[in-house]
matplotlib code that plots the C-alpha trace (Angstrom):
import matplotlib.pyplot as plt

x = [108.6, 107.9, 107.9, 110.3, 108.7, 109.7, 108.5, 108.8, 108.5, 108.2, 106.5, 103.9, 103.2, 102.8, 104.0, 107.8, 111.1, 111.5, 107.9, 107.8, 111.0, 109.5, 106.3, 108.5, 110.5, 107.4, 105.9, 109.1, 109.5, 108.7, 105.8, 105.5, 108.7, 107.9, 105.3, 105.5, 103.9, 104.1, 103.9, 103.0, 103.1, 100.8, 97.9, 96.1, 99.0, 98.4, 100.5, 98.8, 96.5, 99.9, 100.9, 100.6, 97.4, 99.6, 101.4, 99.6, 99.5, 99.2, 96.4, 97.7, 99.5, 97.5, 99.3, 99.0, 95.1, 95.3, 97.1, 94.3, 91.8, 91.1, 92.7, 89.2, 88.5, 92.0, 91.3, 88.0, 89.6, 92.3, 89.6, 87.4, 90.3, 91.8, 95.1, 97.1, 100.1, 99.3, 97.8, 100.9, 103.2, 101.2, 101.3, 105.0, 106.0, 103.6, 105.2, 108.8, 108.3, 107.0, 109.9, 111.8, 112.7, 114.1, 115.7, 113.8, 116.4, 115.9, 112.0, 112.4, 114.6, 112.2, 109.2, 110.7, 112.0, 108.5, 106.2, 108.2, 107.1, 103.6, 104.2, 103.5, 106.1, 105.3, 104.0, 105.2, 108.9, 110.2, 113.1, 114.0, 112.8, 113.6, 113.3, 112.9, 113.8, 115.9, 114.4, 111.2, 111.0, 114.6, 114.1, 110.8, 112.5, 115.5, 113.4, 110.0, 110.4, 111.9, 113.8, 116.6, 118.0, 117.6, 118.4, 118.3, 117.9, 119.3, 117.8, 118.7, 122.2, 122.1, 124.6, 123.9, 124.8, 126.5, 123.2, 121.6, 124.5, 124.7, 120.9, 120.9, 124.1, 122.3, 119.7, 122.0, 124.1, 121.1, 121.2, 123.0, 123.6, 122.9, 121.8, 122.4, 120.8, 123.8, 127.5, 127.4, 124.9, 127.3, 130.3, 128.2, 127.0, 130.7, 131.7, 128.8, 129.3, 132.7, 132.3, 129.5, 131.7, 132.2, 128.4, 127.2, 126.3, 124.8, 121.5, 120.0, 116.4, 114.8, 112.8, 111.0, 110.7, 107.7, 105.6, 106.5, 105.8, 102.5, 101.4, 102.5, 99.7, 97.2, 95.2, 95.4, 98.3, 98.1, 94.5, 94.9, 95.6, 98.8, 100.6, 104.0, 106.8, 106.0, 108.3, 107.8, 109.3, 108.1, 108.9, 107.8, 107.5, 110.4, 113.8, 115.5, 113.8, 114.9, 111.5, 113.0, 115.6, 112.8, 110.7, 113.6, 114.5, 111.0, 110.9, 113.9, 112.4, 109.3, 111.3, 112.9, 109.7, 109.6, 106.4, 106.1, 104.4, 106.3, 104.2, 105.0, 103.6, 103.8, 102.7, 104.5, 105.2, 106.3, 103.1, 101.9, 105.3, 105.6, 102.1, 103.0, 106.1, 104.2, 102.0, 104.9, 106.8, 103.5, 104.0, 100.2, 100.0, 103.5, 104.1, 101.3, 100.9, 99.1, 99.1, 100.1, 99.3, 99.4, 100.3, 102.7, 104.0, 101.6, 102.9, 106.3, 105.8, 104.0, 106.6, 109.2, 111.9, 112.0, 113.9, 115.2, 116.5, 117.3, 119.9, 120.5, 119.0, 119.8, 119.4, 116.8, 114.3, 112.1, 115.1, 115.5, 111.8, 112.0, 115.1, 113.2, 110.3, 112.8, 112.4, 115.6, 116.6, 118.0, 119.2, 121.3, 124.5, 123.7, 125.7, 124.1, 123.5, 126.4, 125.1, 122.9, 123.6, 126.1, 126.2, 125.7, 124.5, 121.3, 120.6, 122.4, 123.9, 124.0, 125.1, 122.6, 121.5, 118.7, 120.5, 122.2, 118.9, 117.4, 120.4, 120.3, 116.7, 117.4, 120.2, 117.7, 115.2, 117.6, 120.1, 117.9, 121.1, 121.8, 118.3, 118.2, 121.4, 120.2, 116.7, 118.7, 121.0, 117.9, 116.3, 119.1, 120.5, 119.9, 116.4, 115.8, 117.6, 115.3, 118.5, 119.0, 116.4, 119.1, 121.2, 118.3, 117.7, 121.4, 121.1, 118.2, 119.6]
y = [78.3, 81.8, 84.5, 87.3, 90.6, 93.5, 97.2, 99.5, 103.2, 105.6, 109.1, 108.0, 105.8, 108.4, 107.5, 108.2, 106.4, 105.1, 104.4, 102.1, 100.4, 99.6, 98.3, 96.0, 94.7, 93.9, 92.1, 90.0, 89.2, 85.6, 86.5, 83.0, 83.8, 87.3, 89.4, 92.9, 96.1, 99.4, 102.9, 105.8, 109.6, 110.3, 108.0, 107.7, 107.5, 106.0, 103.0, 101.8, 99.3, 97.6, 96.6, 92.8, 92.1, 90.2, 93.4, 95.2, 98.9, 100.4, 103.0, 106.6, 108.0, 110.2, 113.5, 112.3, 112.3, 115.5, 117.3, 116.1, 118.3, 121.8, 124.4, 125.2, 121.4, 121.0, 123.8, 122.2, 118.8, 120.2, 122.1, 119.1, 116.9, 119.3, 118.7, 121.7, 119.8, 118.8, 122.2, 123.9, 121.5, 122.1, 125.8, 125.9, 123.7, 126.0, 129.1, 128.0, 126.6, 129.9, 131.7, 130.9, 128.5, 125.2, 122.2, 118.9, 117.9, 121.1, 120.8, 117.3, 118.7, 121.5, 119.1, 116.6, 119.4, 120.9, 117.7, 114.7, 115.1, 114.5, 111.5, 108.2, 105.4, 102.3, 99.8, 96.6, 95.1, 93.9, 92.0, 94.4, 98.1, 99.9, 103.5, 103.4, 107.1, 109.7, 112.4, 111.8, 108.0, 107.7, 109.9, 108.2, 104.6, 105.9, 107.3, 105.8, 102.1, 99.2, 96.6, 94.2, 95.7, 98.9, 99.7, 103.2, 103.5, 106.7, 106.9, 110.6, 112.1, 115.3, 117.2, 118.6, 122.0, 121.6, 122.2, 119.3, 117.1, 117.5, 116.8, 113.8, 112.4, 111.4, 109.4, 107.7, 106.7, 104.4, 102.5, 99.0, 99.7, 102.2, 101.3, 103.5, 102.8, 103.6, 103.8, 107.6, 108.0, 105.9, 108.1, 111.3, 109.7, 108.9, 112.6, 113.8, 111.2, 109.6, 107.8, 105.7, 104.3, 100.9, 100.4, 101.7, 99.3, 99.5, 97.8, 99.3, 100.2, 96.9, 96.9, 93.9, 93.8, 91.3, 93.7, 96.6, 94.7, 93.6, 96.9, 98.4, 96.5, 97.6, 100.8, 103.7, 106.0, 109.1, 109.7, 112.9, 111.0, 113.2, 111.8, 113.8, 113.0, 112.3, 113.3, 112.0, 113.2, 111.6, 113.3, 115.4, 119.0, 120.5, 122.0, 118.6, 117.5, 120.5, 121.4, 124.7, 123.1, 121.0, 124.0, 126.2, 122.9, 122.6, 126.3, 125.9, 122.8, 124.7, 127.6, 125.1, 124.0, 120.4, 118.7, 117.5, 117.3, 117.1, 115.4, 115.4, 112.8, 114.3, 116.7, 119.1, 122.4, 124.1, 123.2, 126.9, 128.2, 125.5, 126.4, 130.1, 129.4, 127.4, 130.3, 132.7, 130.6, 130.0, 126.2, 125.4, 123.1, 121.7, 121.0, 119.1, 118.3, 115.0, 114.7, 111.5, 108.2, 104.9, 103.2, 105.2, 102.4, 102.7, 106.3, 105.3, 102.6, 104.8, 107.5, 108.3, 109.7, 109.7, 112.8, 113.1, 116.7, 116.2, 118.0, 115.0, 111.5, 108.7, 106.3, 107.4, 104.6, 106.2, 106.1, 102.3, 101.7, 103.6, 101.6, 98.1, 99.4, 100.1, 103.9, 105.9, 108.2, 111.8, 112.6, 115.1, 114.4, 114.1, 112.1, 108.7, 108.6, 106.3, 103.7, 102.8, 105.0, 104.2, 107.4, 106.9, 103.2, 103.1, 106.9, 110.3, 111.8, 115.6, 118.7, 120.1, 123.0, 123.5, 123.9, 120.6, 118.8, 120.3, 119.2, 115.7, 115.4, 116.6, 114.2, 111.2, 112.8, 113.6, 110.9, 107.7, 105.4, 106.5, 106.1, 102.5, 101.6, 102.9, 101.0, 97.8, 98.2, 98.6, 95.5, 93.4, 94.8, 93.2, 93.8, 94.7, 93.7, 91.4, 89.5, 92.6, 90.8, 88.4, 91.4, 92.4, 88.9, 88.8, 92.2, 91.3, 87.7]
z = [118.2, 119.5, 116.9, 117.3, 118.1, 115.7, 115.8, 112.8, 113.1, 110.2, 109.6, 107.4, 104.3, 101.8, 98.3, 98.6, 98.5, 102.0, 102.4, 99.4, 100.5, 103.9, 102.2, 100.0, 102.9, 104.9, 102.0, 101.8, 105.4, 106.5, 108.8, 110.0, 112.1, 113.2, 114.9, 113.5, 114.8, 112.7, 114.4, 112.0, 113.0, 110.1, 109.2, 105.9, 103.4, 100.1, 100.7, 103.9, 102.0, 100.5, 104.1, 104.4, 106.7, 109.1, 110.1, 112.7, 112.3, 115.9, 116.7, 116.4, 119.5, 121.6, 120.3, 116.7, 117.4, 119.2, 116.3, 113.9, 115.8, 115.0, 117.2, 118.8, 119.3, 120.7, 123.4, 124.3, 124.8, 126.9, 129.1, 129.5, 130.4, 132.6, 130.8, 129.2, 128.4, 124.8, 123.9, 125.4, 123.2, 120.0, 120.5, 121.4, 118.2, 116.1, 117.4, 117.0, 113.6, 112.2, 113.3, 110.2, 107.3, 108.5, 106.9, 107.8, 110.4, 112.1, 112.0, 113.5, 116.4, 117.1, 117.0, 119.3, 121.8, 121.8, 122.1, 123.4, 127.1, 126.0, 123.8, 125.6, 126.0, 124.0, 126.5, 124.8, 124.8, 121.5, 120.5, 117.7, 117.2, 113.8, 113.2, 109.4, 108.8, 110.4, 112.5, 114.7, 114.4, 115.3, 118.5, 119.4, 119.1, 121.2, 124.0, 124.2, 123.1, 125.1, 122.9, 123.2, 120.0, 118.4, 114.7, 113.0, 109.2, 107.6, 104.3, 103.0, 102.5, 104.7, 106.5, 110.0, 111.7, 115.3, 117.0, 115.2, 115.7, 119.3, 119.5, 117.5, 118.9, 122.2, 120.2, 118.0, 120.9, 122.0, 118.9, 118.3, 114.7, 112.1, 108.5, 105.6, 102.4, 100.1, 100.2, 99.9, 102.6, 104.8, 103.9, 104.7, 108.0, 108.7, 108.0, 110.3, 113.1, 112.8, 116.1, 114.5, 111.6, 113.5, 114.0, 110.5, 107.6, 104.2, 103.2, 100.1, 99.7, 98.6, 95.4, 94.0, 90.3, 90.5, 92.4, 90.2, 87.0, 88.4, 89.6, 86.4, 84.5, 87.1, 87.1, 84.6, 83.8, 81.8, 80.6, 78.5, 75.3, 74.5, 71.6, 72.2, 74.4, 77.9, 80.6, 84.2, 87.6, 91.0, 94.2, 97.1, 96.4, 98.5, 97.8, 97.9, 94.8, 92.7, 91.1, 90.5, 88.3, 86.3, 85.7, 84.2, 82.2, 81.2, 79.9, 77.9, 76.3, 75.3, 74.0, 71.6, 70.4, 71.6, 71.7, 75.1, 78.4, 81.8, 84.5, 88.2, 90.8, 94.3, 97.0, 99.4, 101.1, 97.7, 95.6, 95.7, 94.8, 91.9, 90.6, 90.7, 88.6, 86.1, 85.6, 85.5, 82.9, 80.9, 81.4, 82.1, 79.1, 79.6, 83.3, 84.9, 88.6, 89.1, 92.8, 94.7, 93.3, 95.4, 92.2, 90.1, 87.9, 85.1, 84.6, 84.6, 82.2, 79.9, 80.1, 77.4, 79.8, 83.6, 85.0, 88.5, 89.4, 93.1, 95.0, 97.2, 97.8, 100.0, 97.2, 94.6, 94.5, 91.7, 89.5, 90.2, 89.4, 86.0, 85.2, 86.1, 83.6, 80.8, 80.9, 80.2, 82.8, 83.0, 86.4, 88.3, 89.9, 93.5, 96.0, 95.8, 92.0, 91.1, 93.3, 90.5, 87.5, 84.6, 82.7, 79.1, 79.6, 81.6, 81.4, 81.5, 84.6, 84.2, 86.2, 88.6, 86.7, 84.2, 80.9, 81.5, 82.3, 79.1, 77.1, 78.6, 77.6, 74.0, 73.7, 74.2, 71.9, 69.1, 69.4, 68.5, 68.5, 72.0, 73.0, 71.6, 73.4, 76.8, 76.3, 75.2, 78.3, 80.7, 79.1, 80.0, 83.2, 86.7, 88.0, 91.7, 94.7, 96.7, 98.0, 100.3, 102.6, 103.5, 105.0, 106.9, 108.3, 109.5, 111.0, 113.2, 114.0]

ax = plt.figure().add_subplot(projection="3d")
ax.plot(x, y, z, "-o")
ax.set_aspect("equal")
plt.show()
């Protein structure tokens, strides 16, 4: 029997929620029935080594390789090849993106407007092509890929201005189905594009407890031998993740004399700003940036409390992973939070401001009965959702 040909496209395989969800999905797929290609716009991510060997990671697009060159080498390349299109596109994007501060959806539009004409079409034809993130992967699959069916994943709850709505509409029009990773993400998608309500469905980010439990036993977590309370946050250093809220809450905990360290796993555009605030608030010994870890699970397992200070999330995969590993959670009340949180049962859901986050942490530290009740609830609640793979199989037919 001929294998069905699938293509997945995602920005990169850095250690983040959508990326971990994709790697888990690929690990669960029956690869005796499917031939799978994977396109990345950024190579070298920490999760690439977890992709099943049967999945073919395609070589970088020509423009991806070109952008890895220094600007001097890029000019030399363009001169030698008598081709100014790529350098012109690169300079156009660079100039436009420096003109202001943009949301991720705006950056994706500006990128595609600037460079899409120099990005080559995919030469193969697939049975199913999937953009596993909104933005550039969505534009690429819509415009540059031939497939019998196309599906677009939406894994963040974001609202668009009119310019971005009009821009993205012409790409989503080309998809057979749109997949939201939570019910709240679907609702926000419906608000933004009501015309797609009939072709939008929900498939939750897949998390496999067996993989997470095994990886939690591998490698080393915290190495500083600190004996006090360990608080952990995982997420990209950008506005969405609310690190400004976390830092203010950390300062309040310090001022109250709590014996703790707050660790953050991630990287991103706000790293220097975060480091500056750490110094300003005198939190050098209290808020520690550990970078990106391809295996964050030993850190989660060793934490006393997991804290998520996000302003919005499509699902909140790191929260699900903390729950699976039995770590009490304090999280802000973002759109999708109640897809998995039961306030007071498997953790605490608090207002999106520093005082509330601080008080939530203190409640867990000072109320031993509450902490024990939450820990017991986590021990007994359902682990993972590998059954979501069946929804995926039904989707692709």
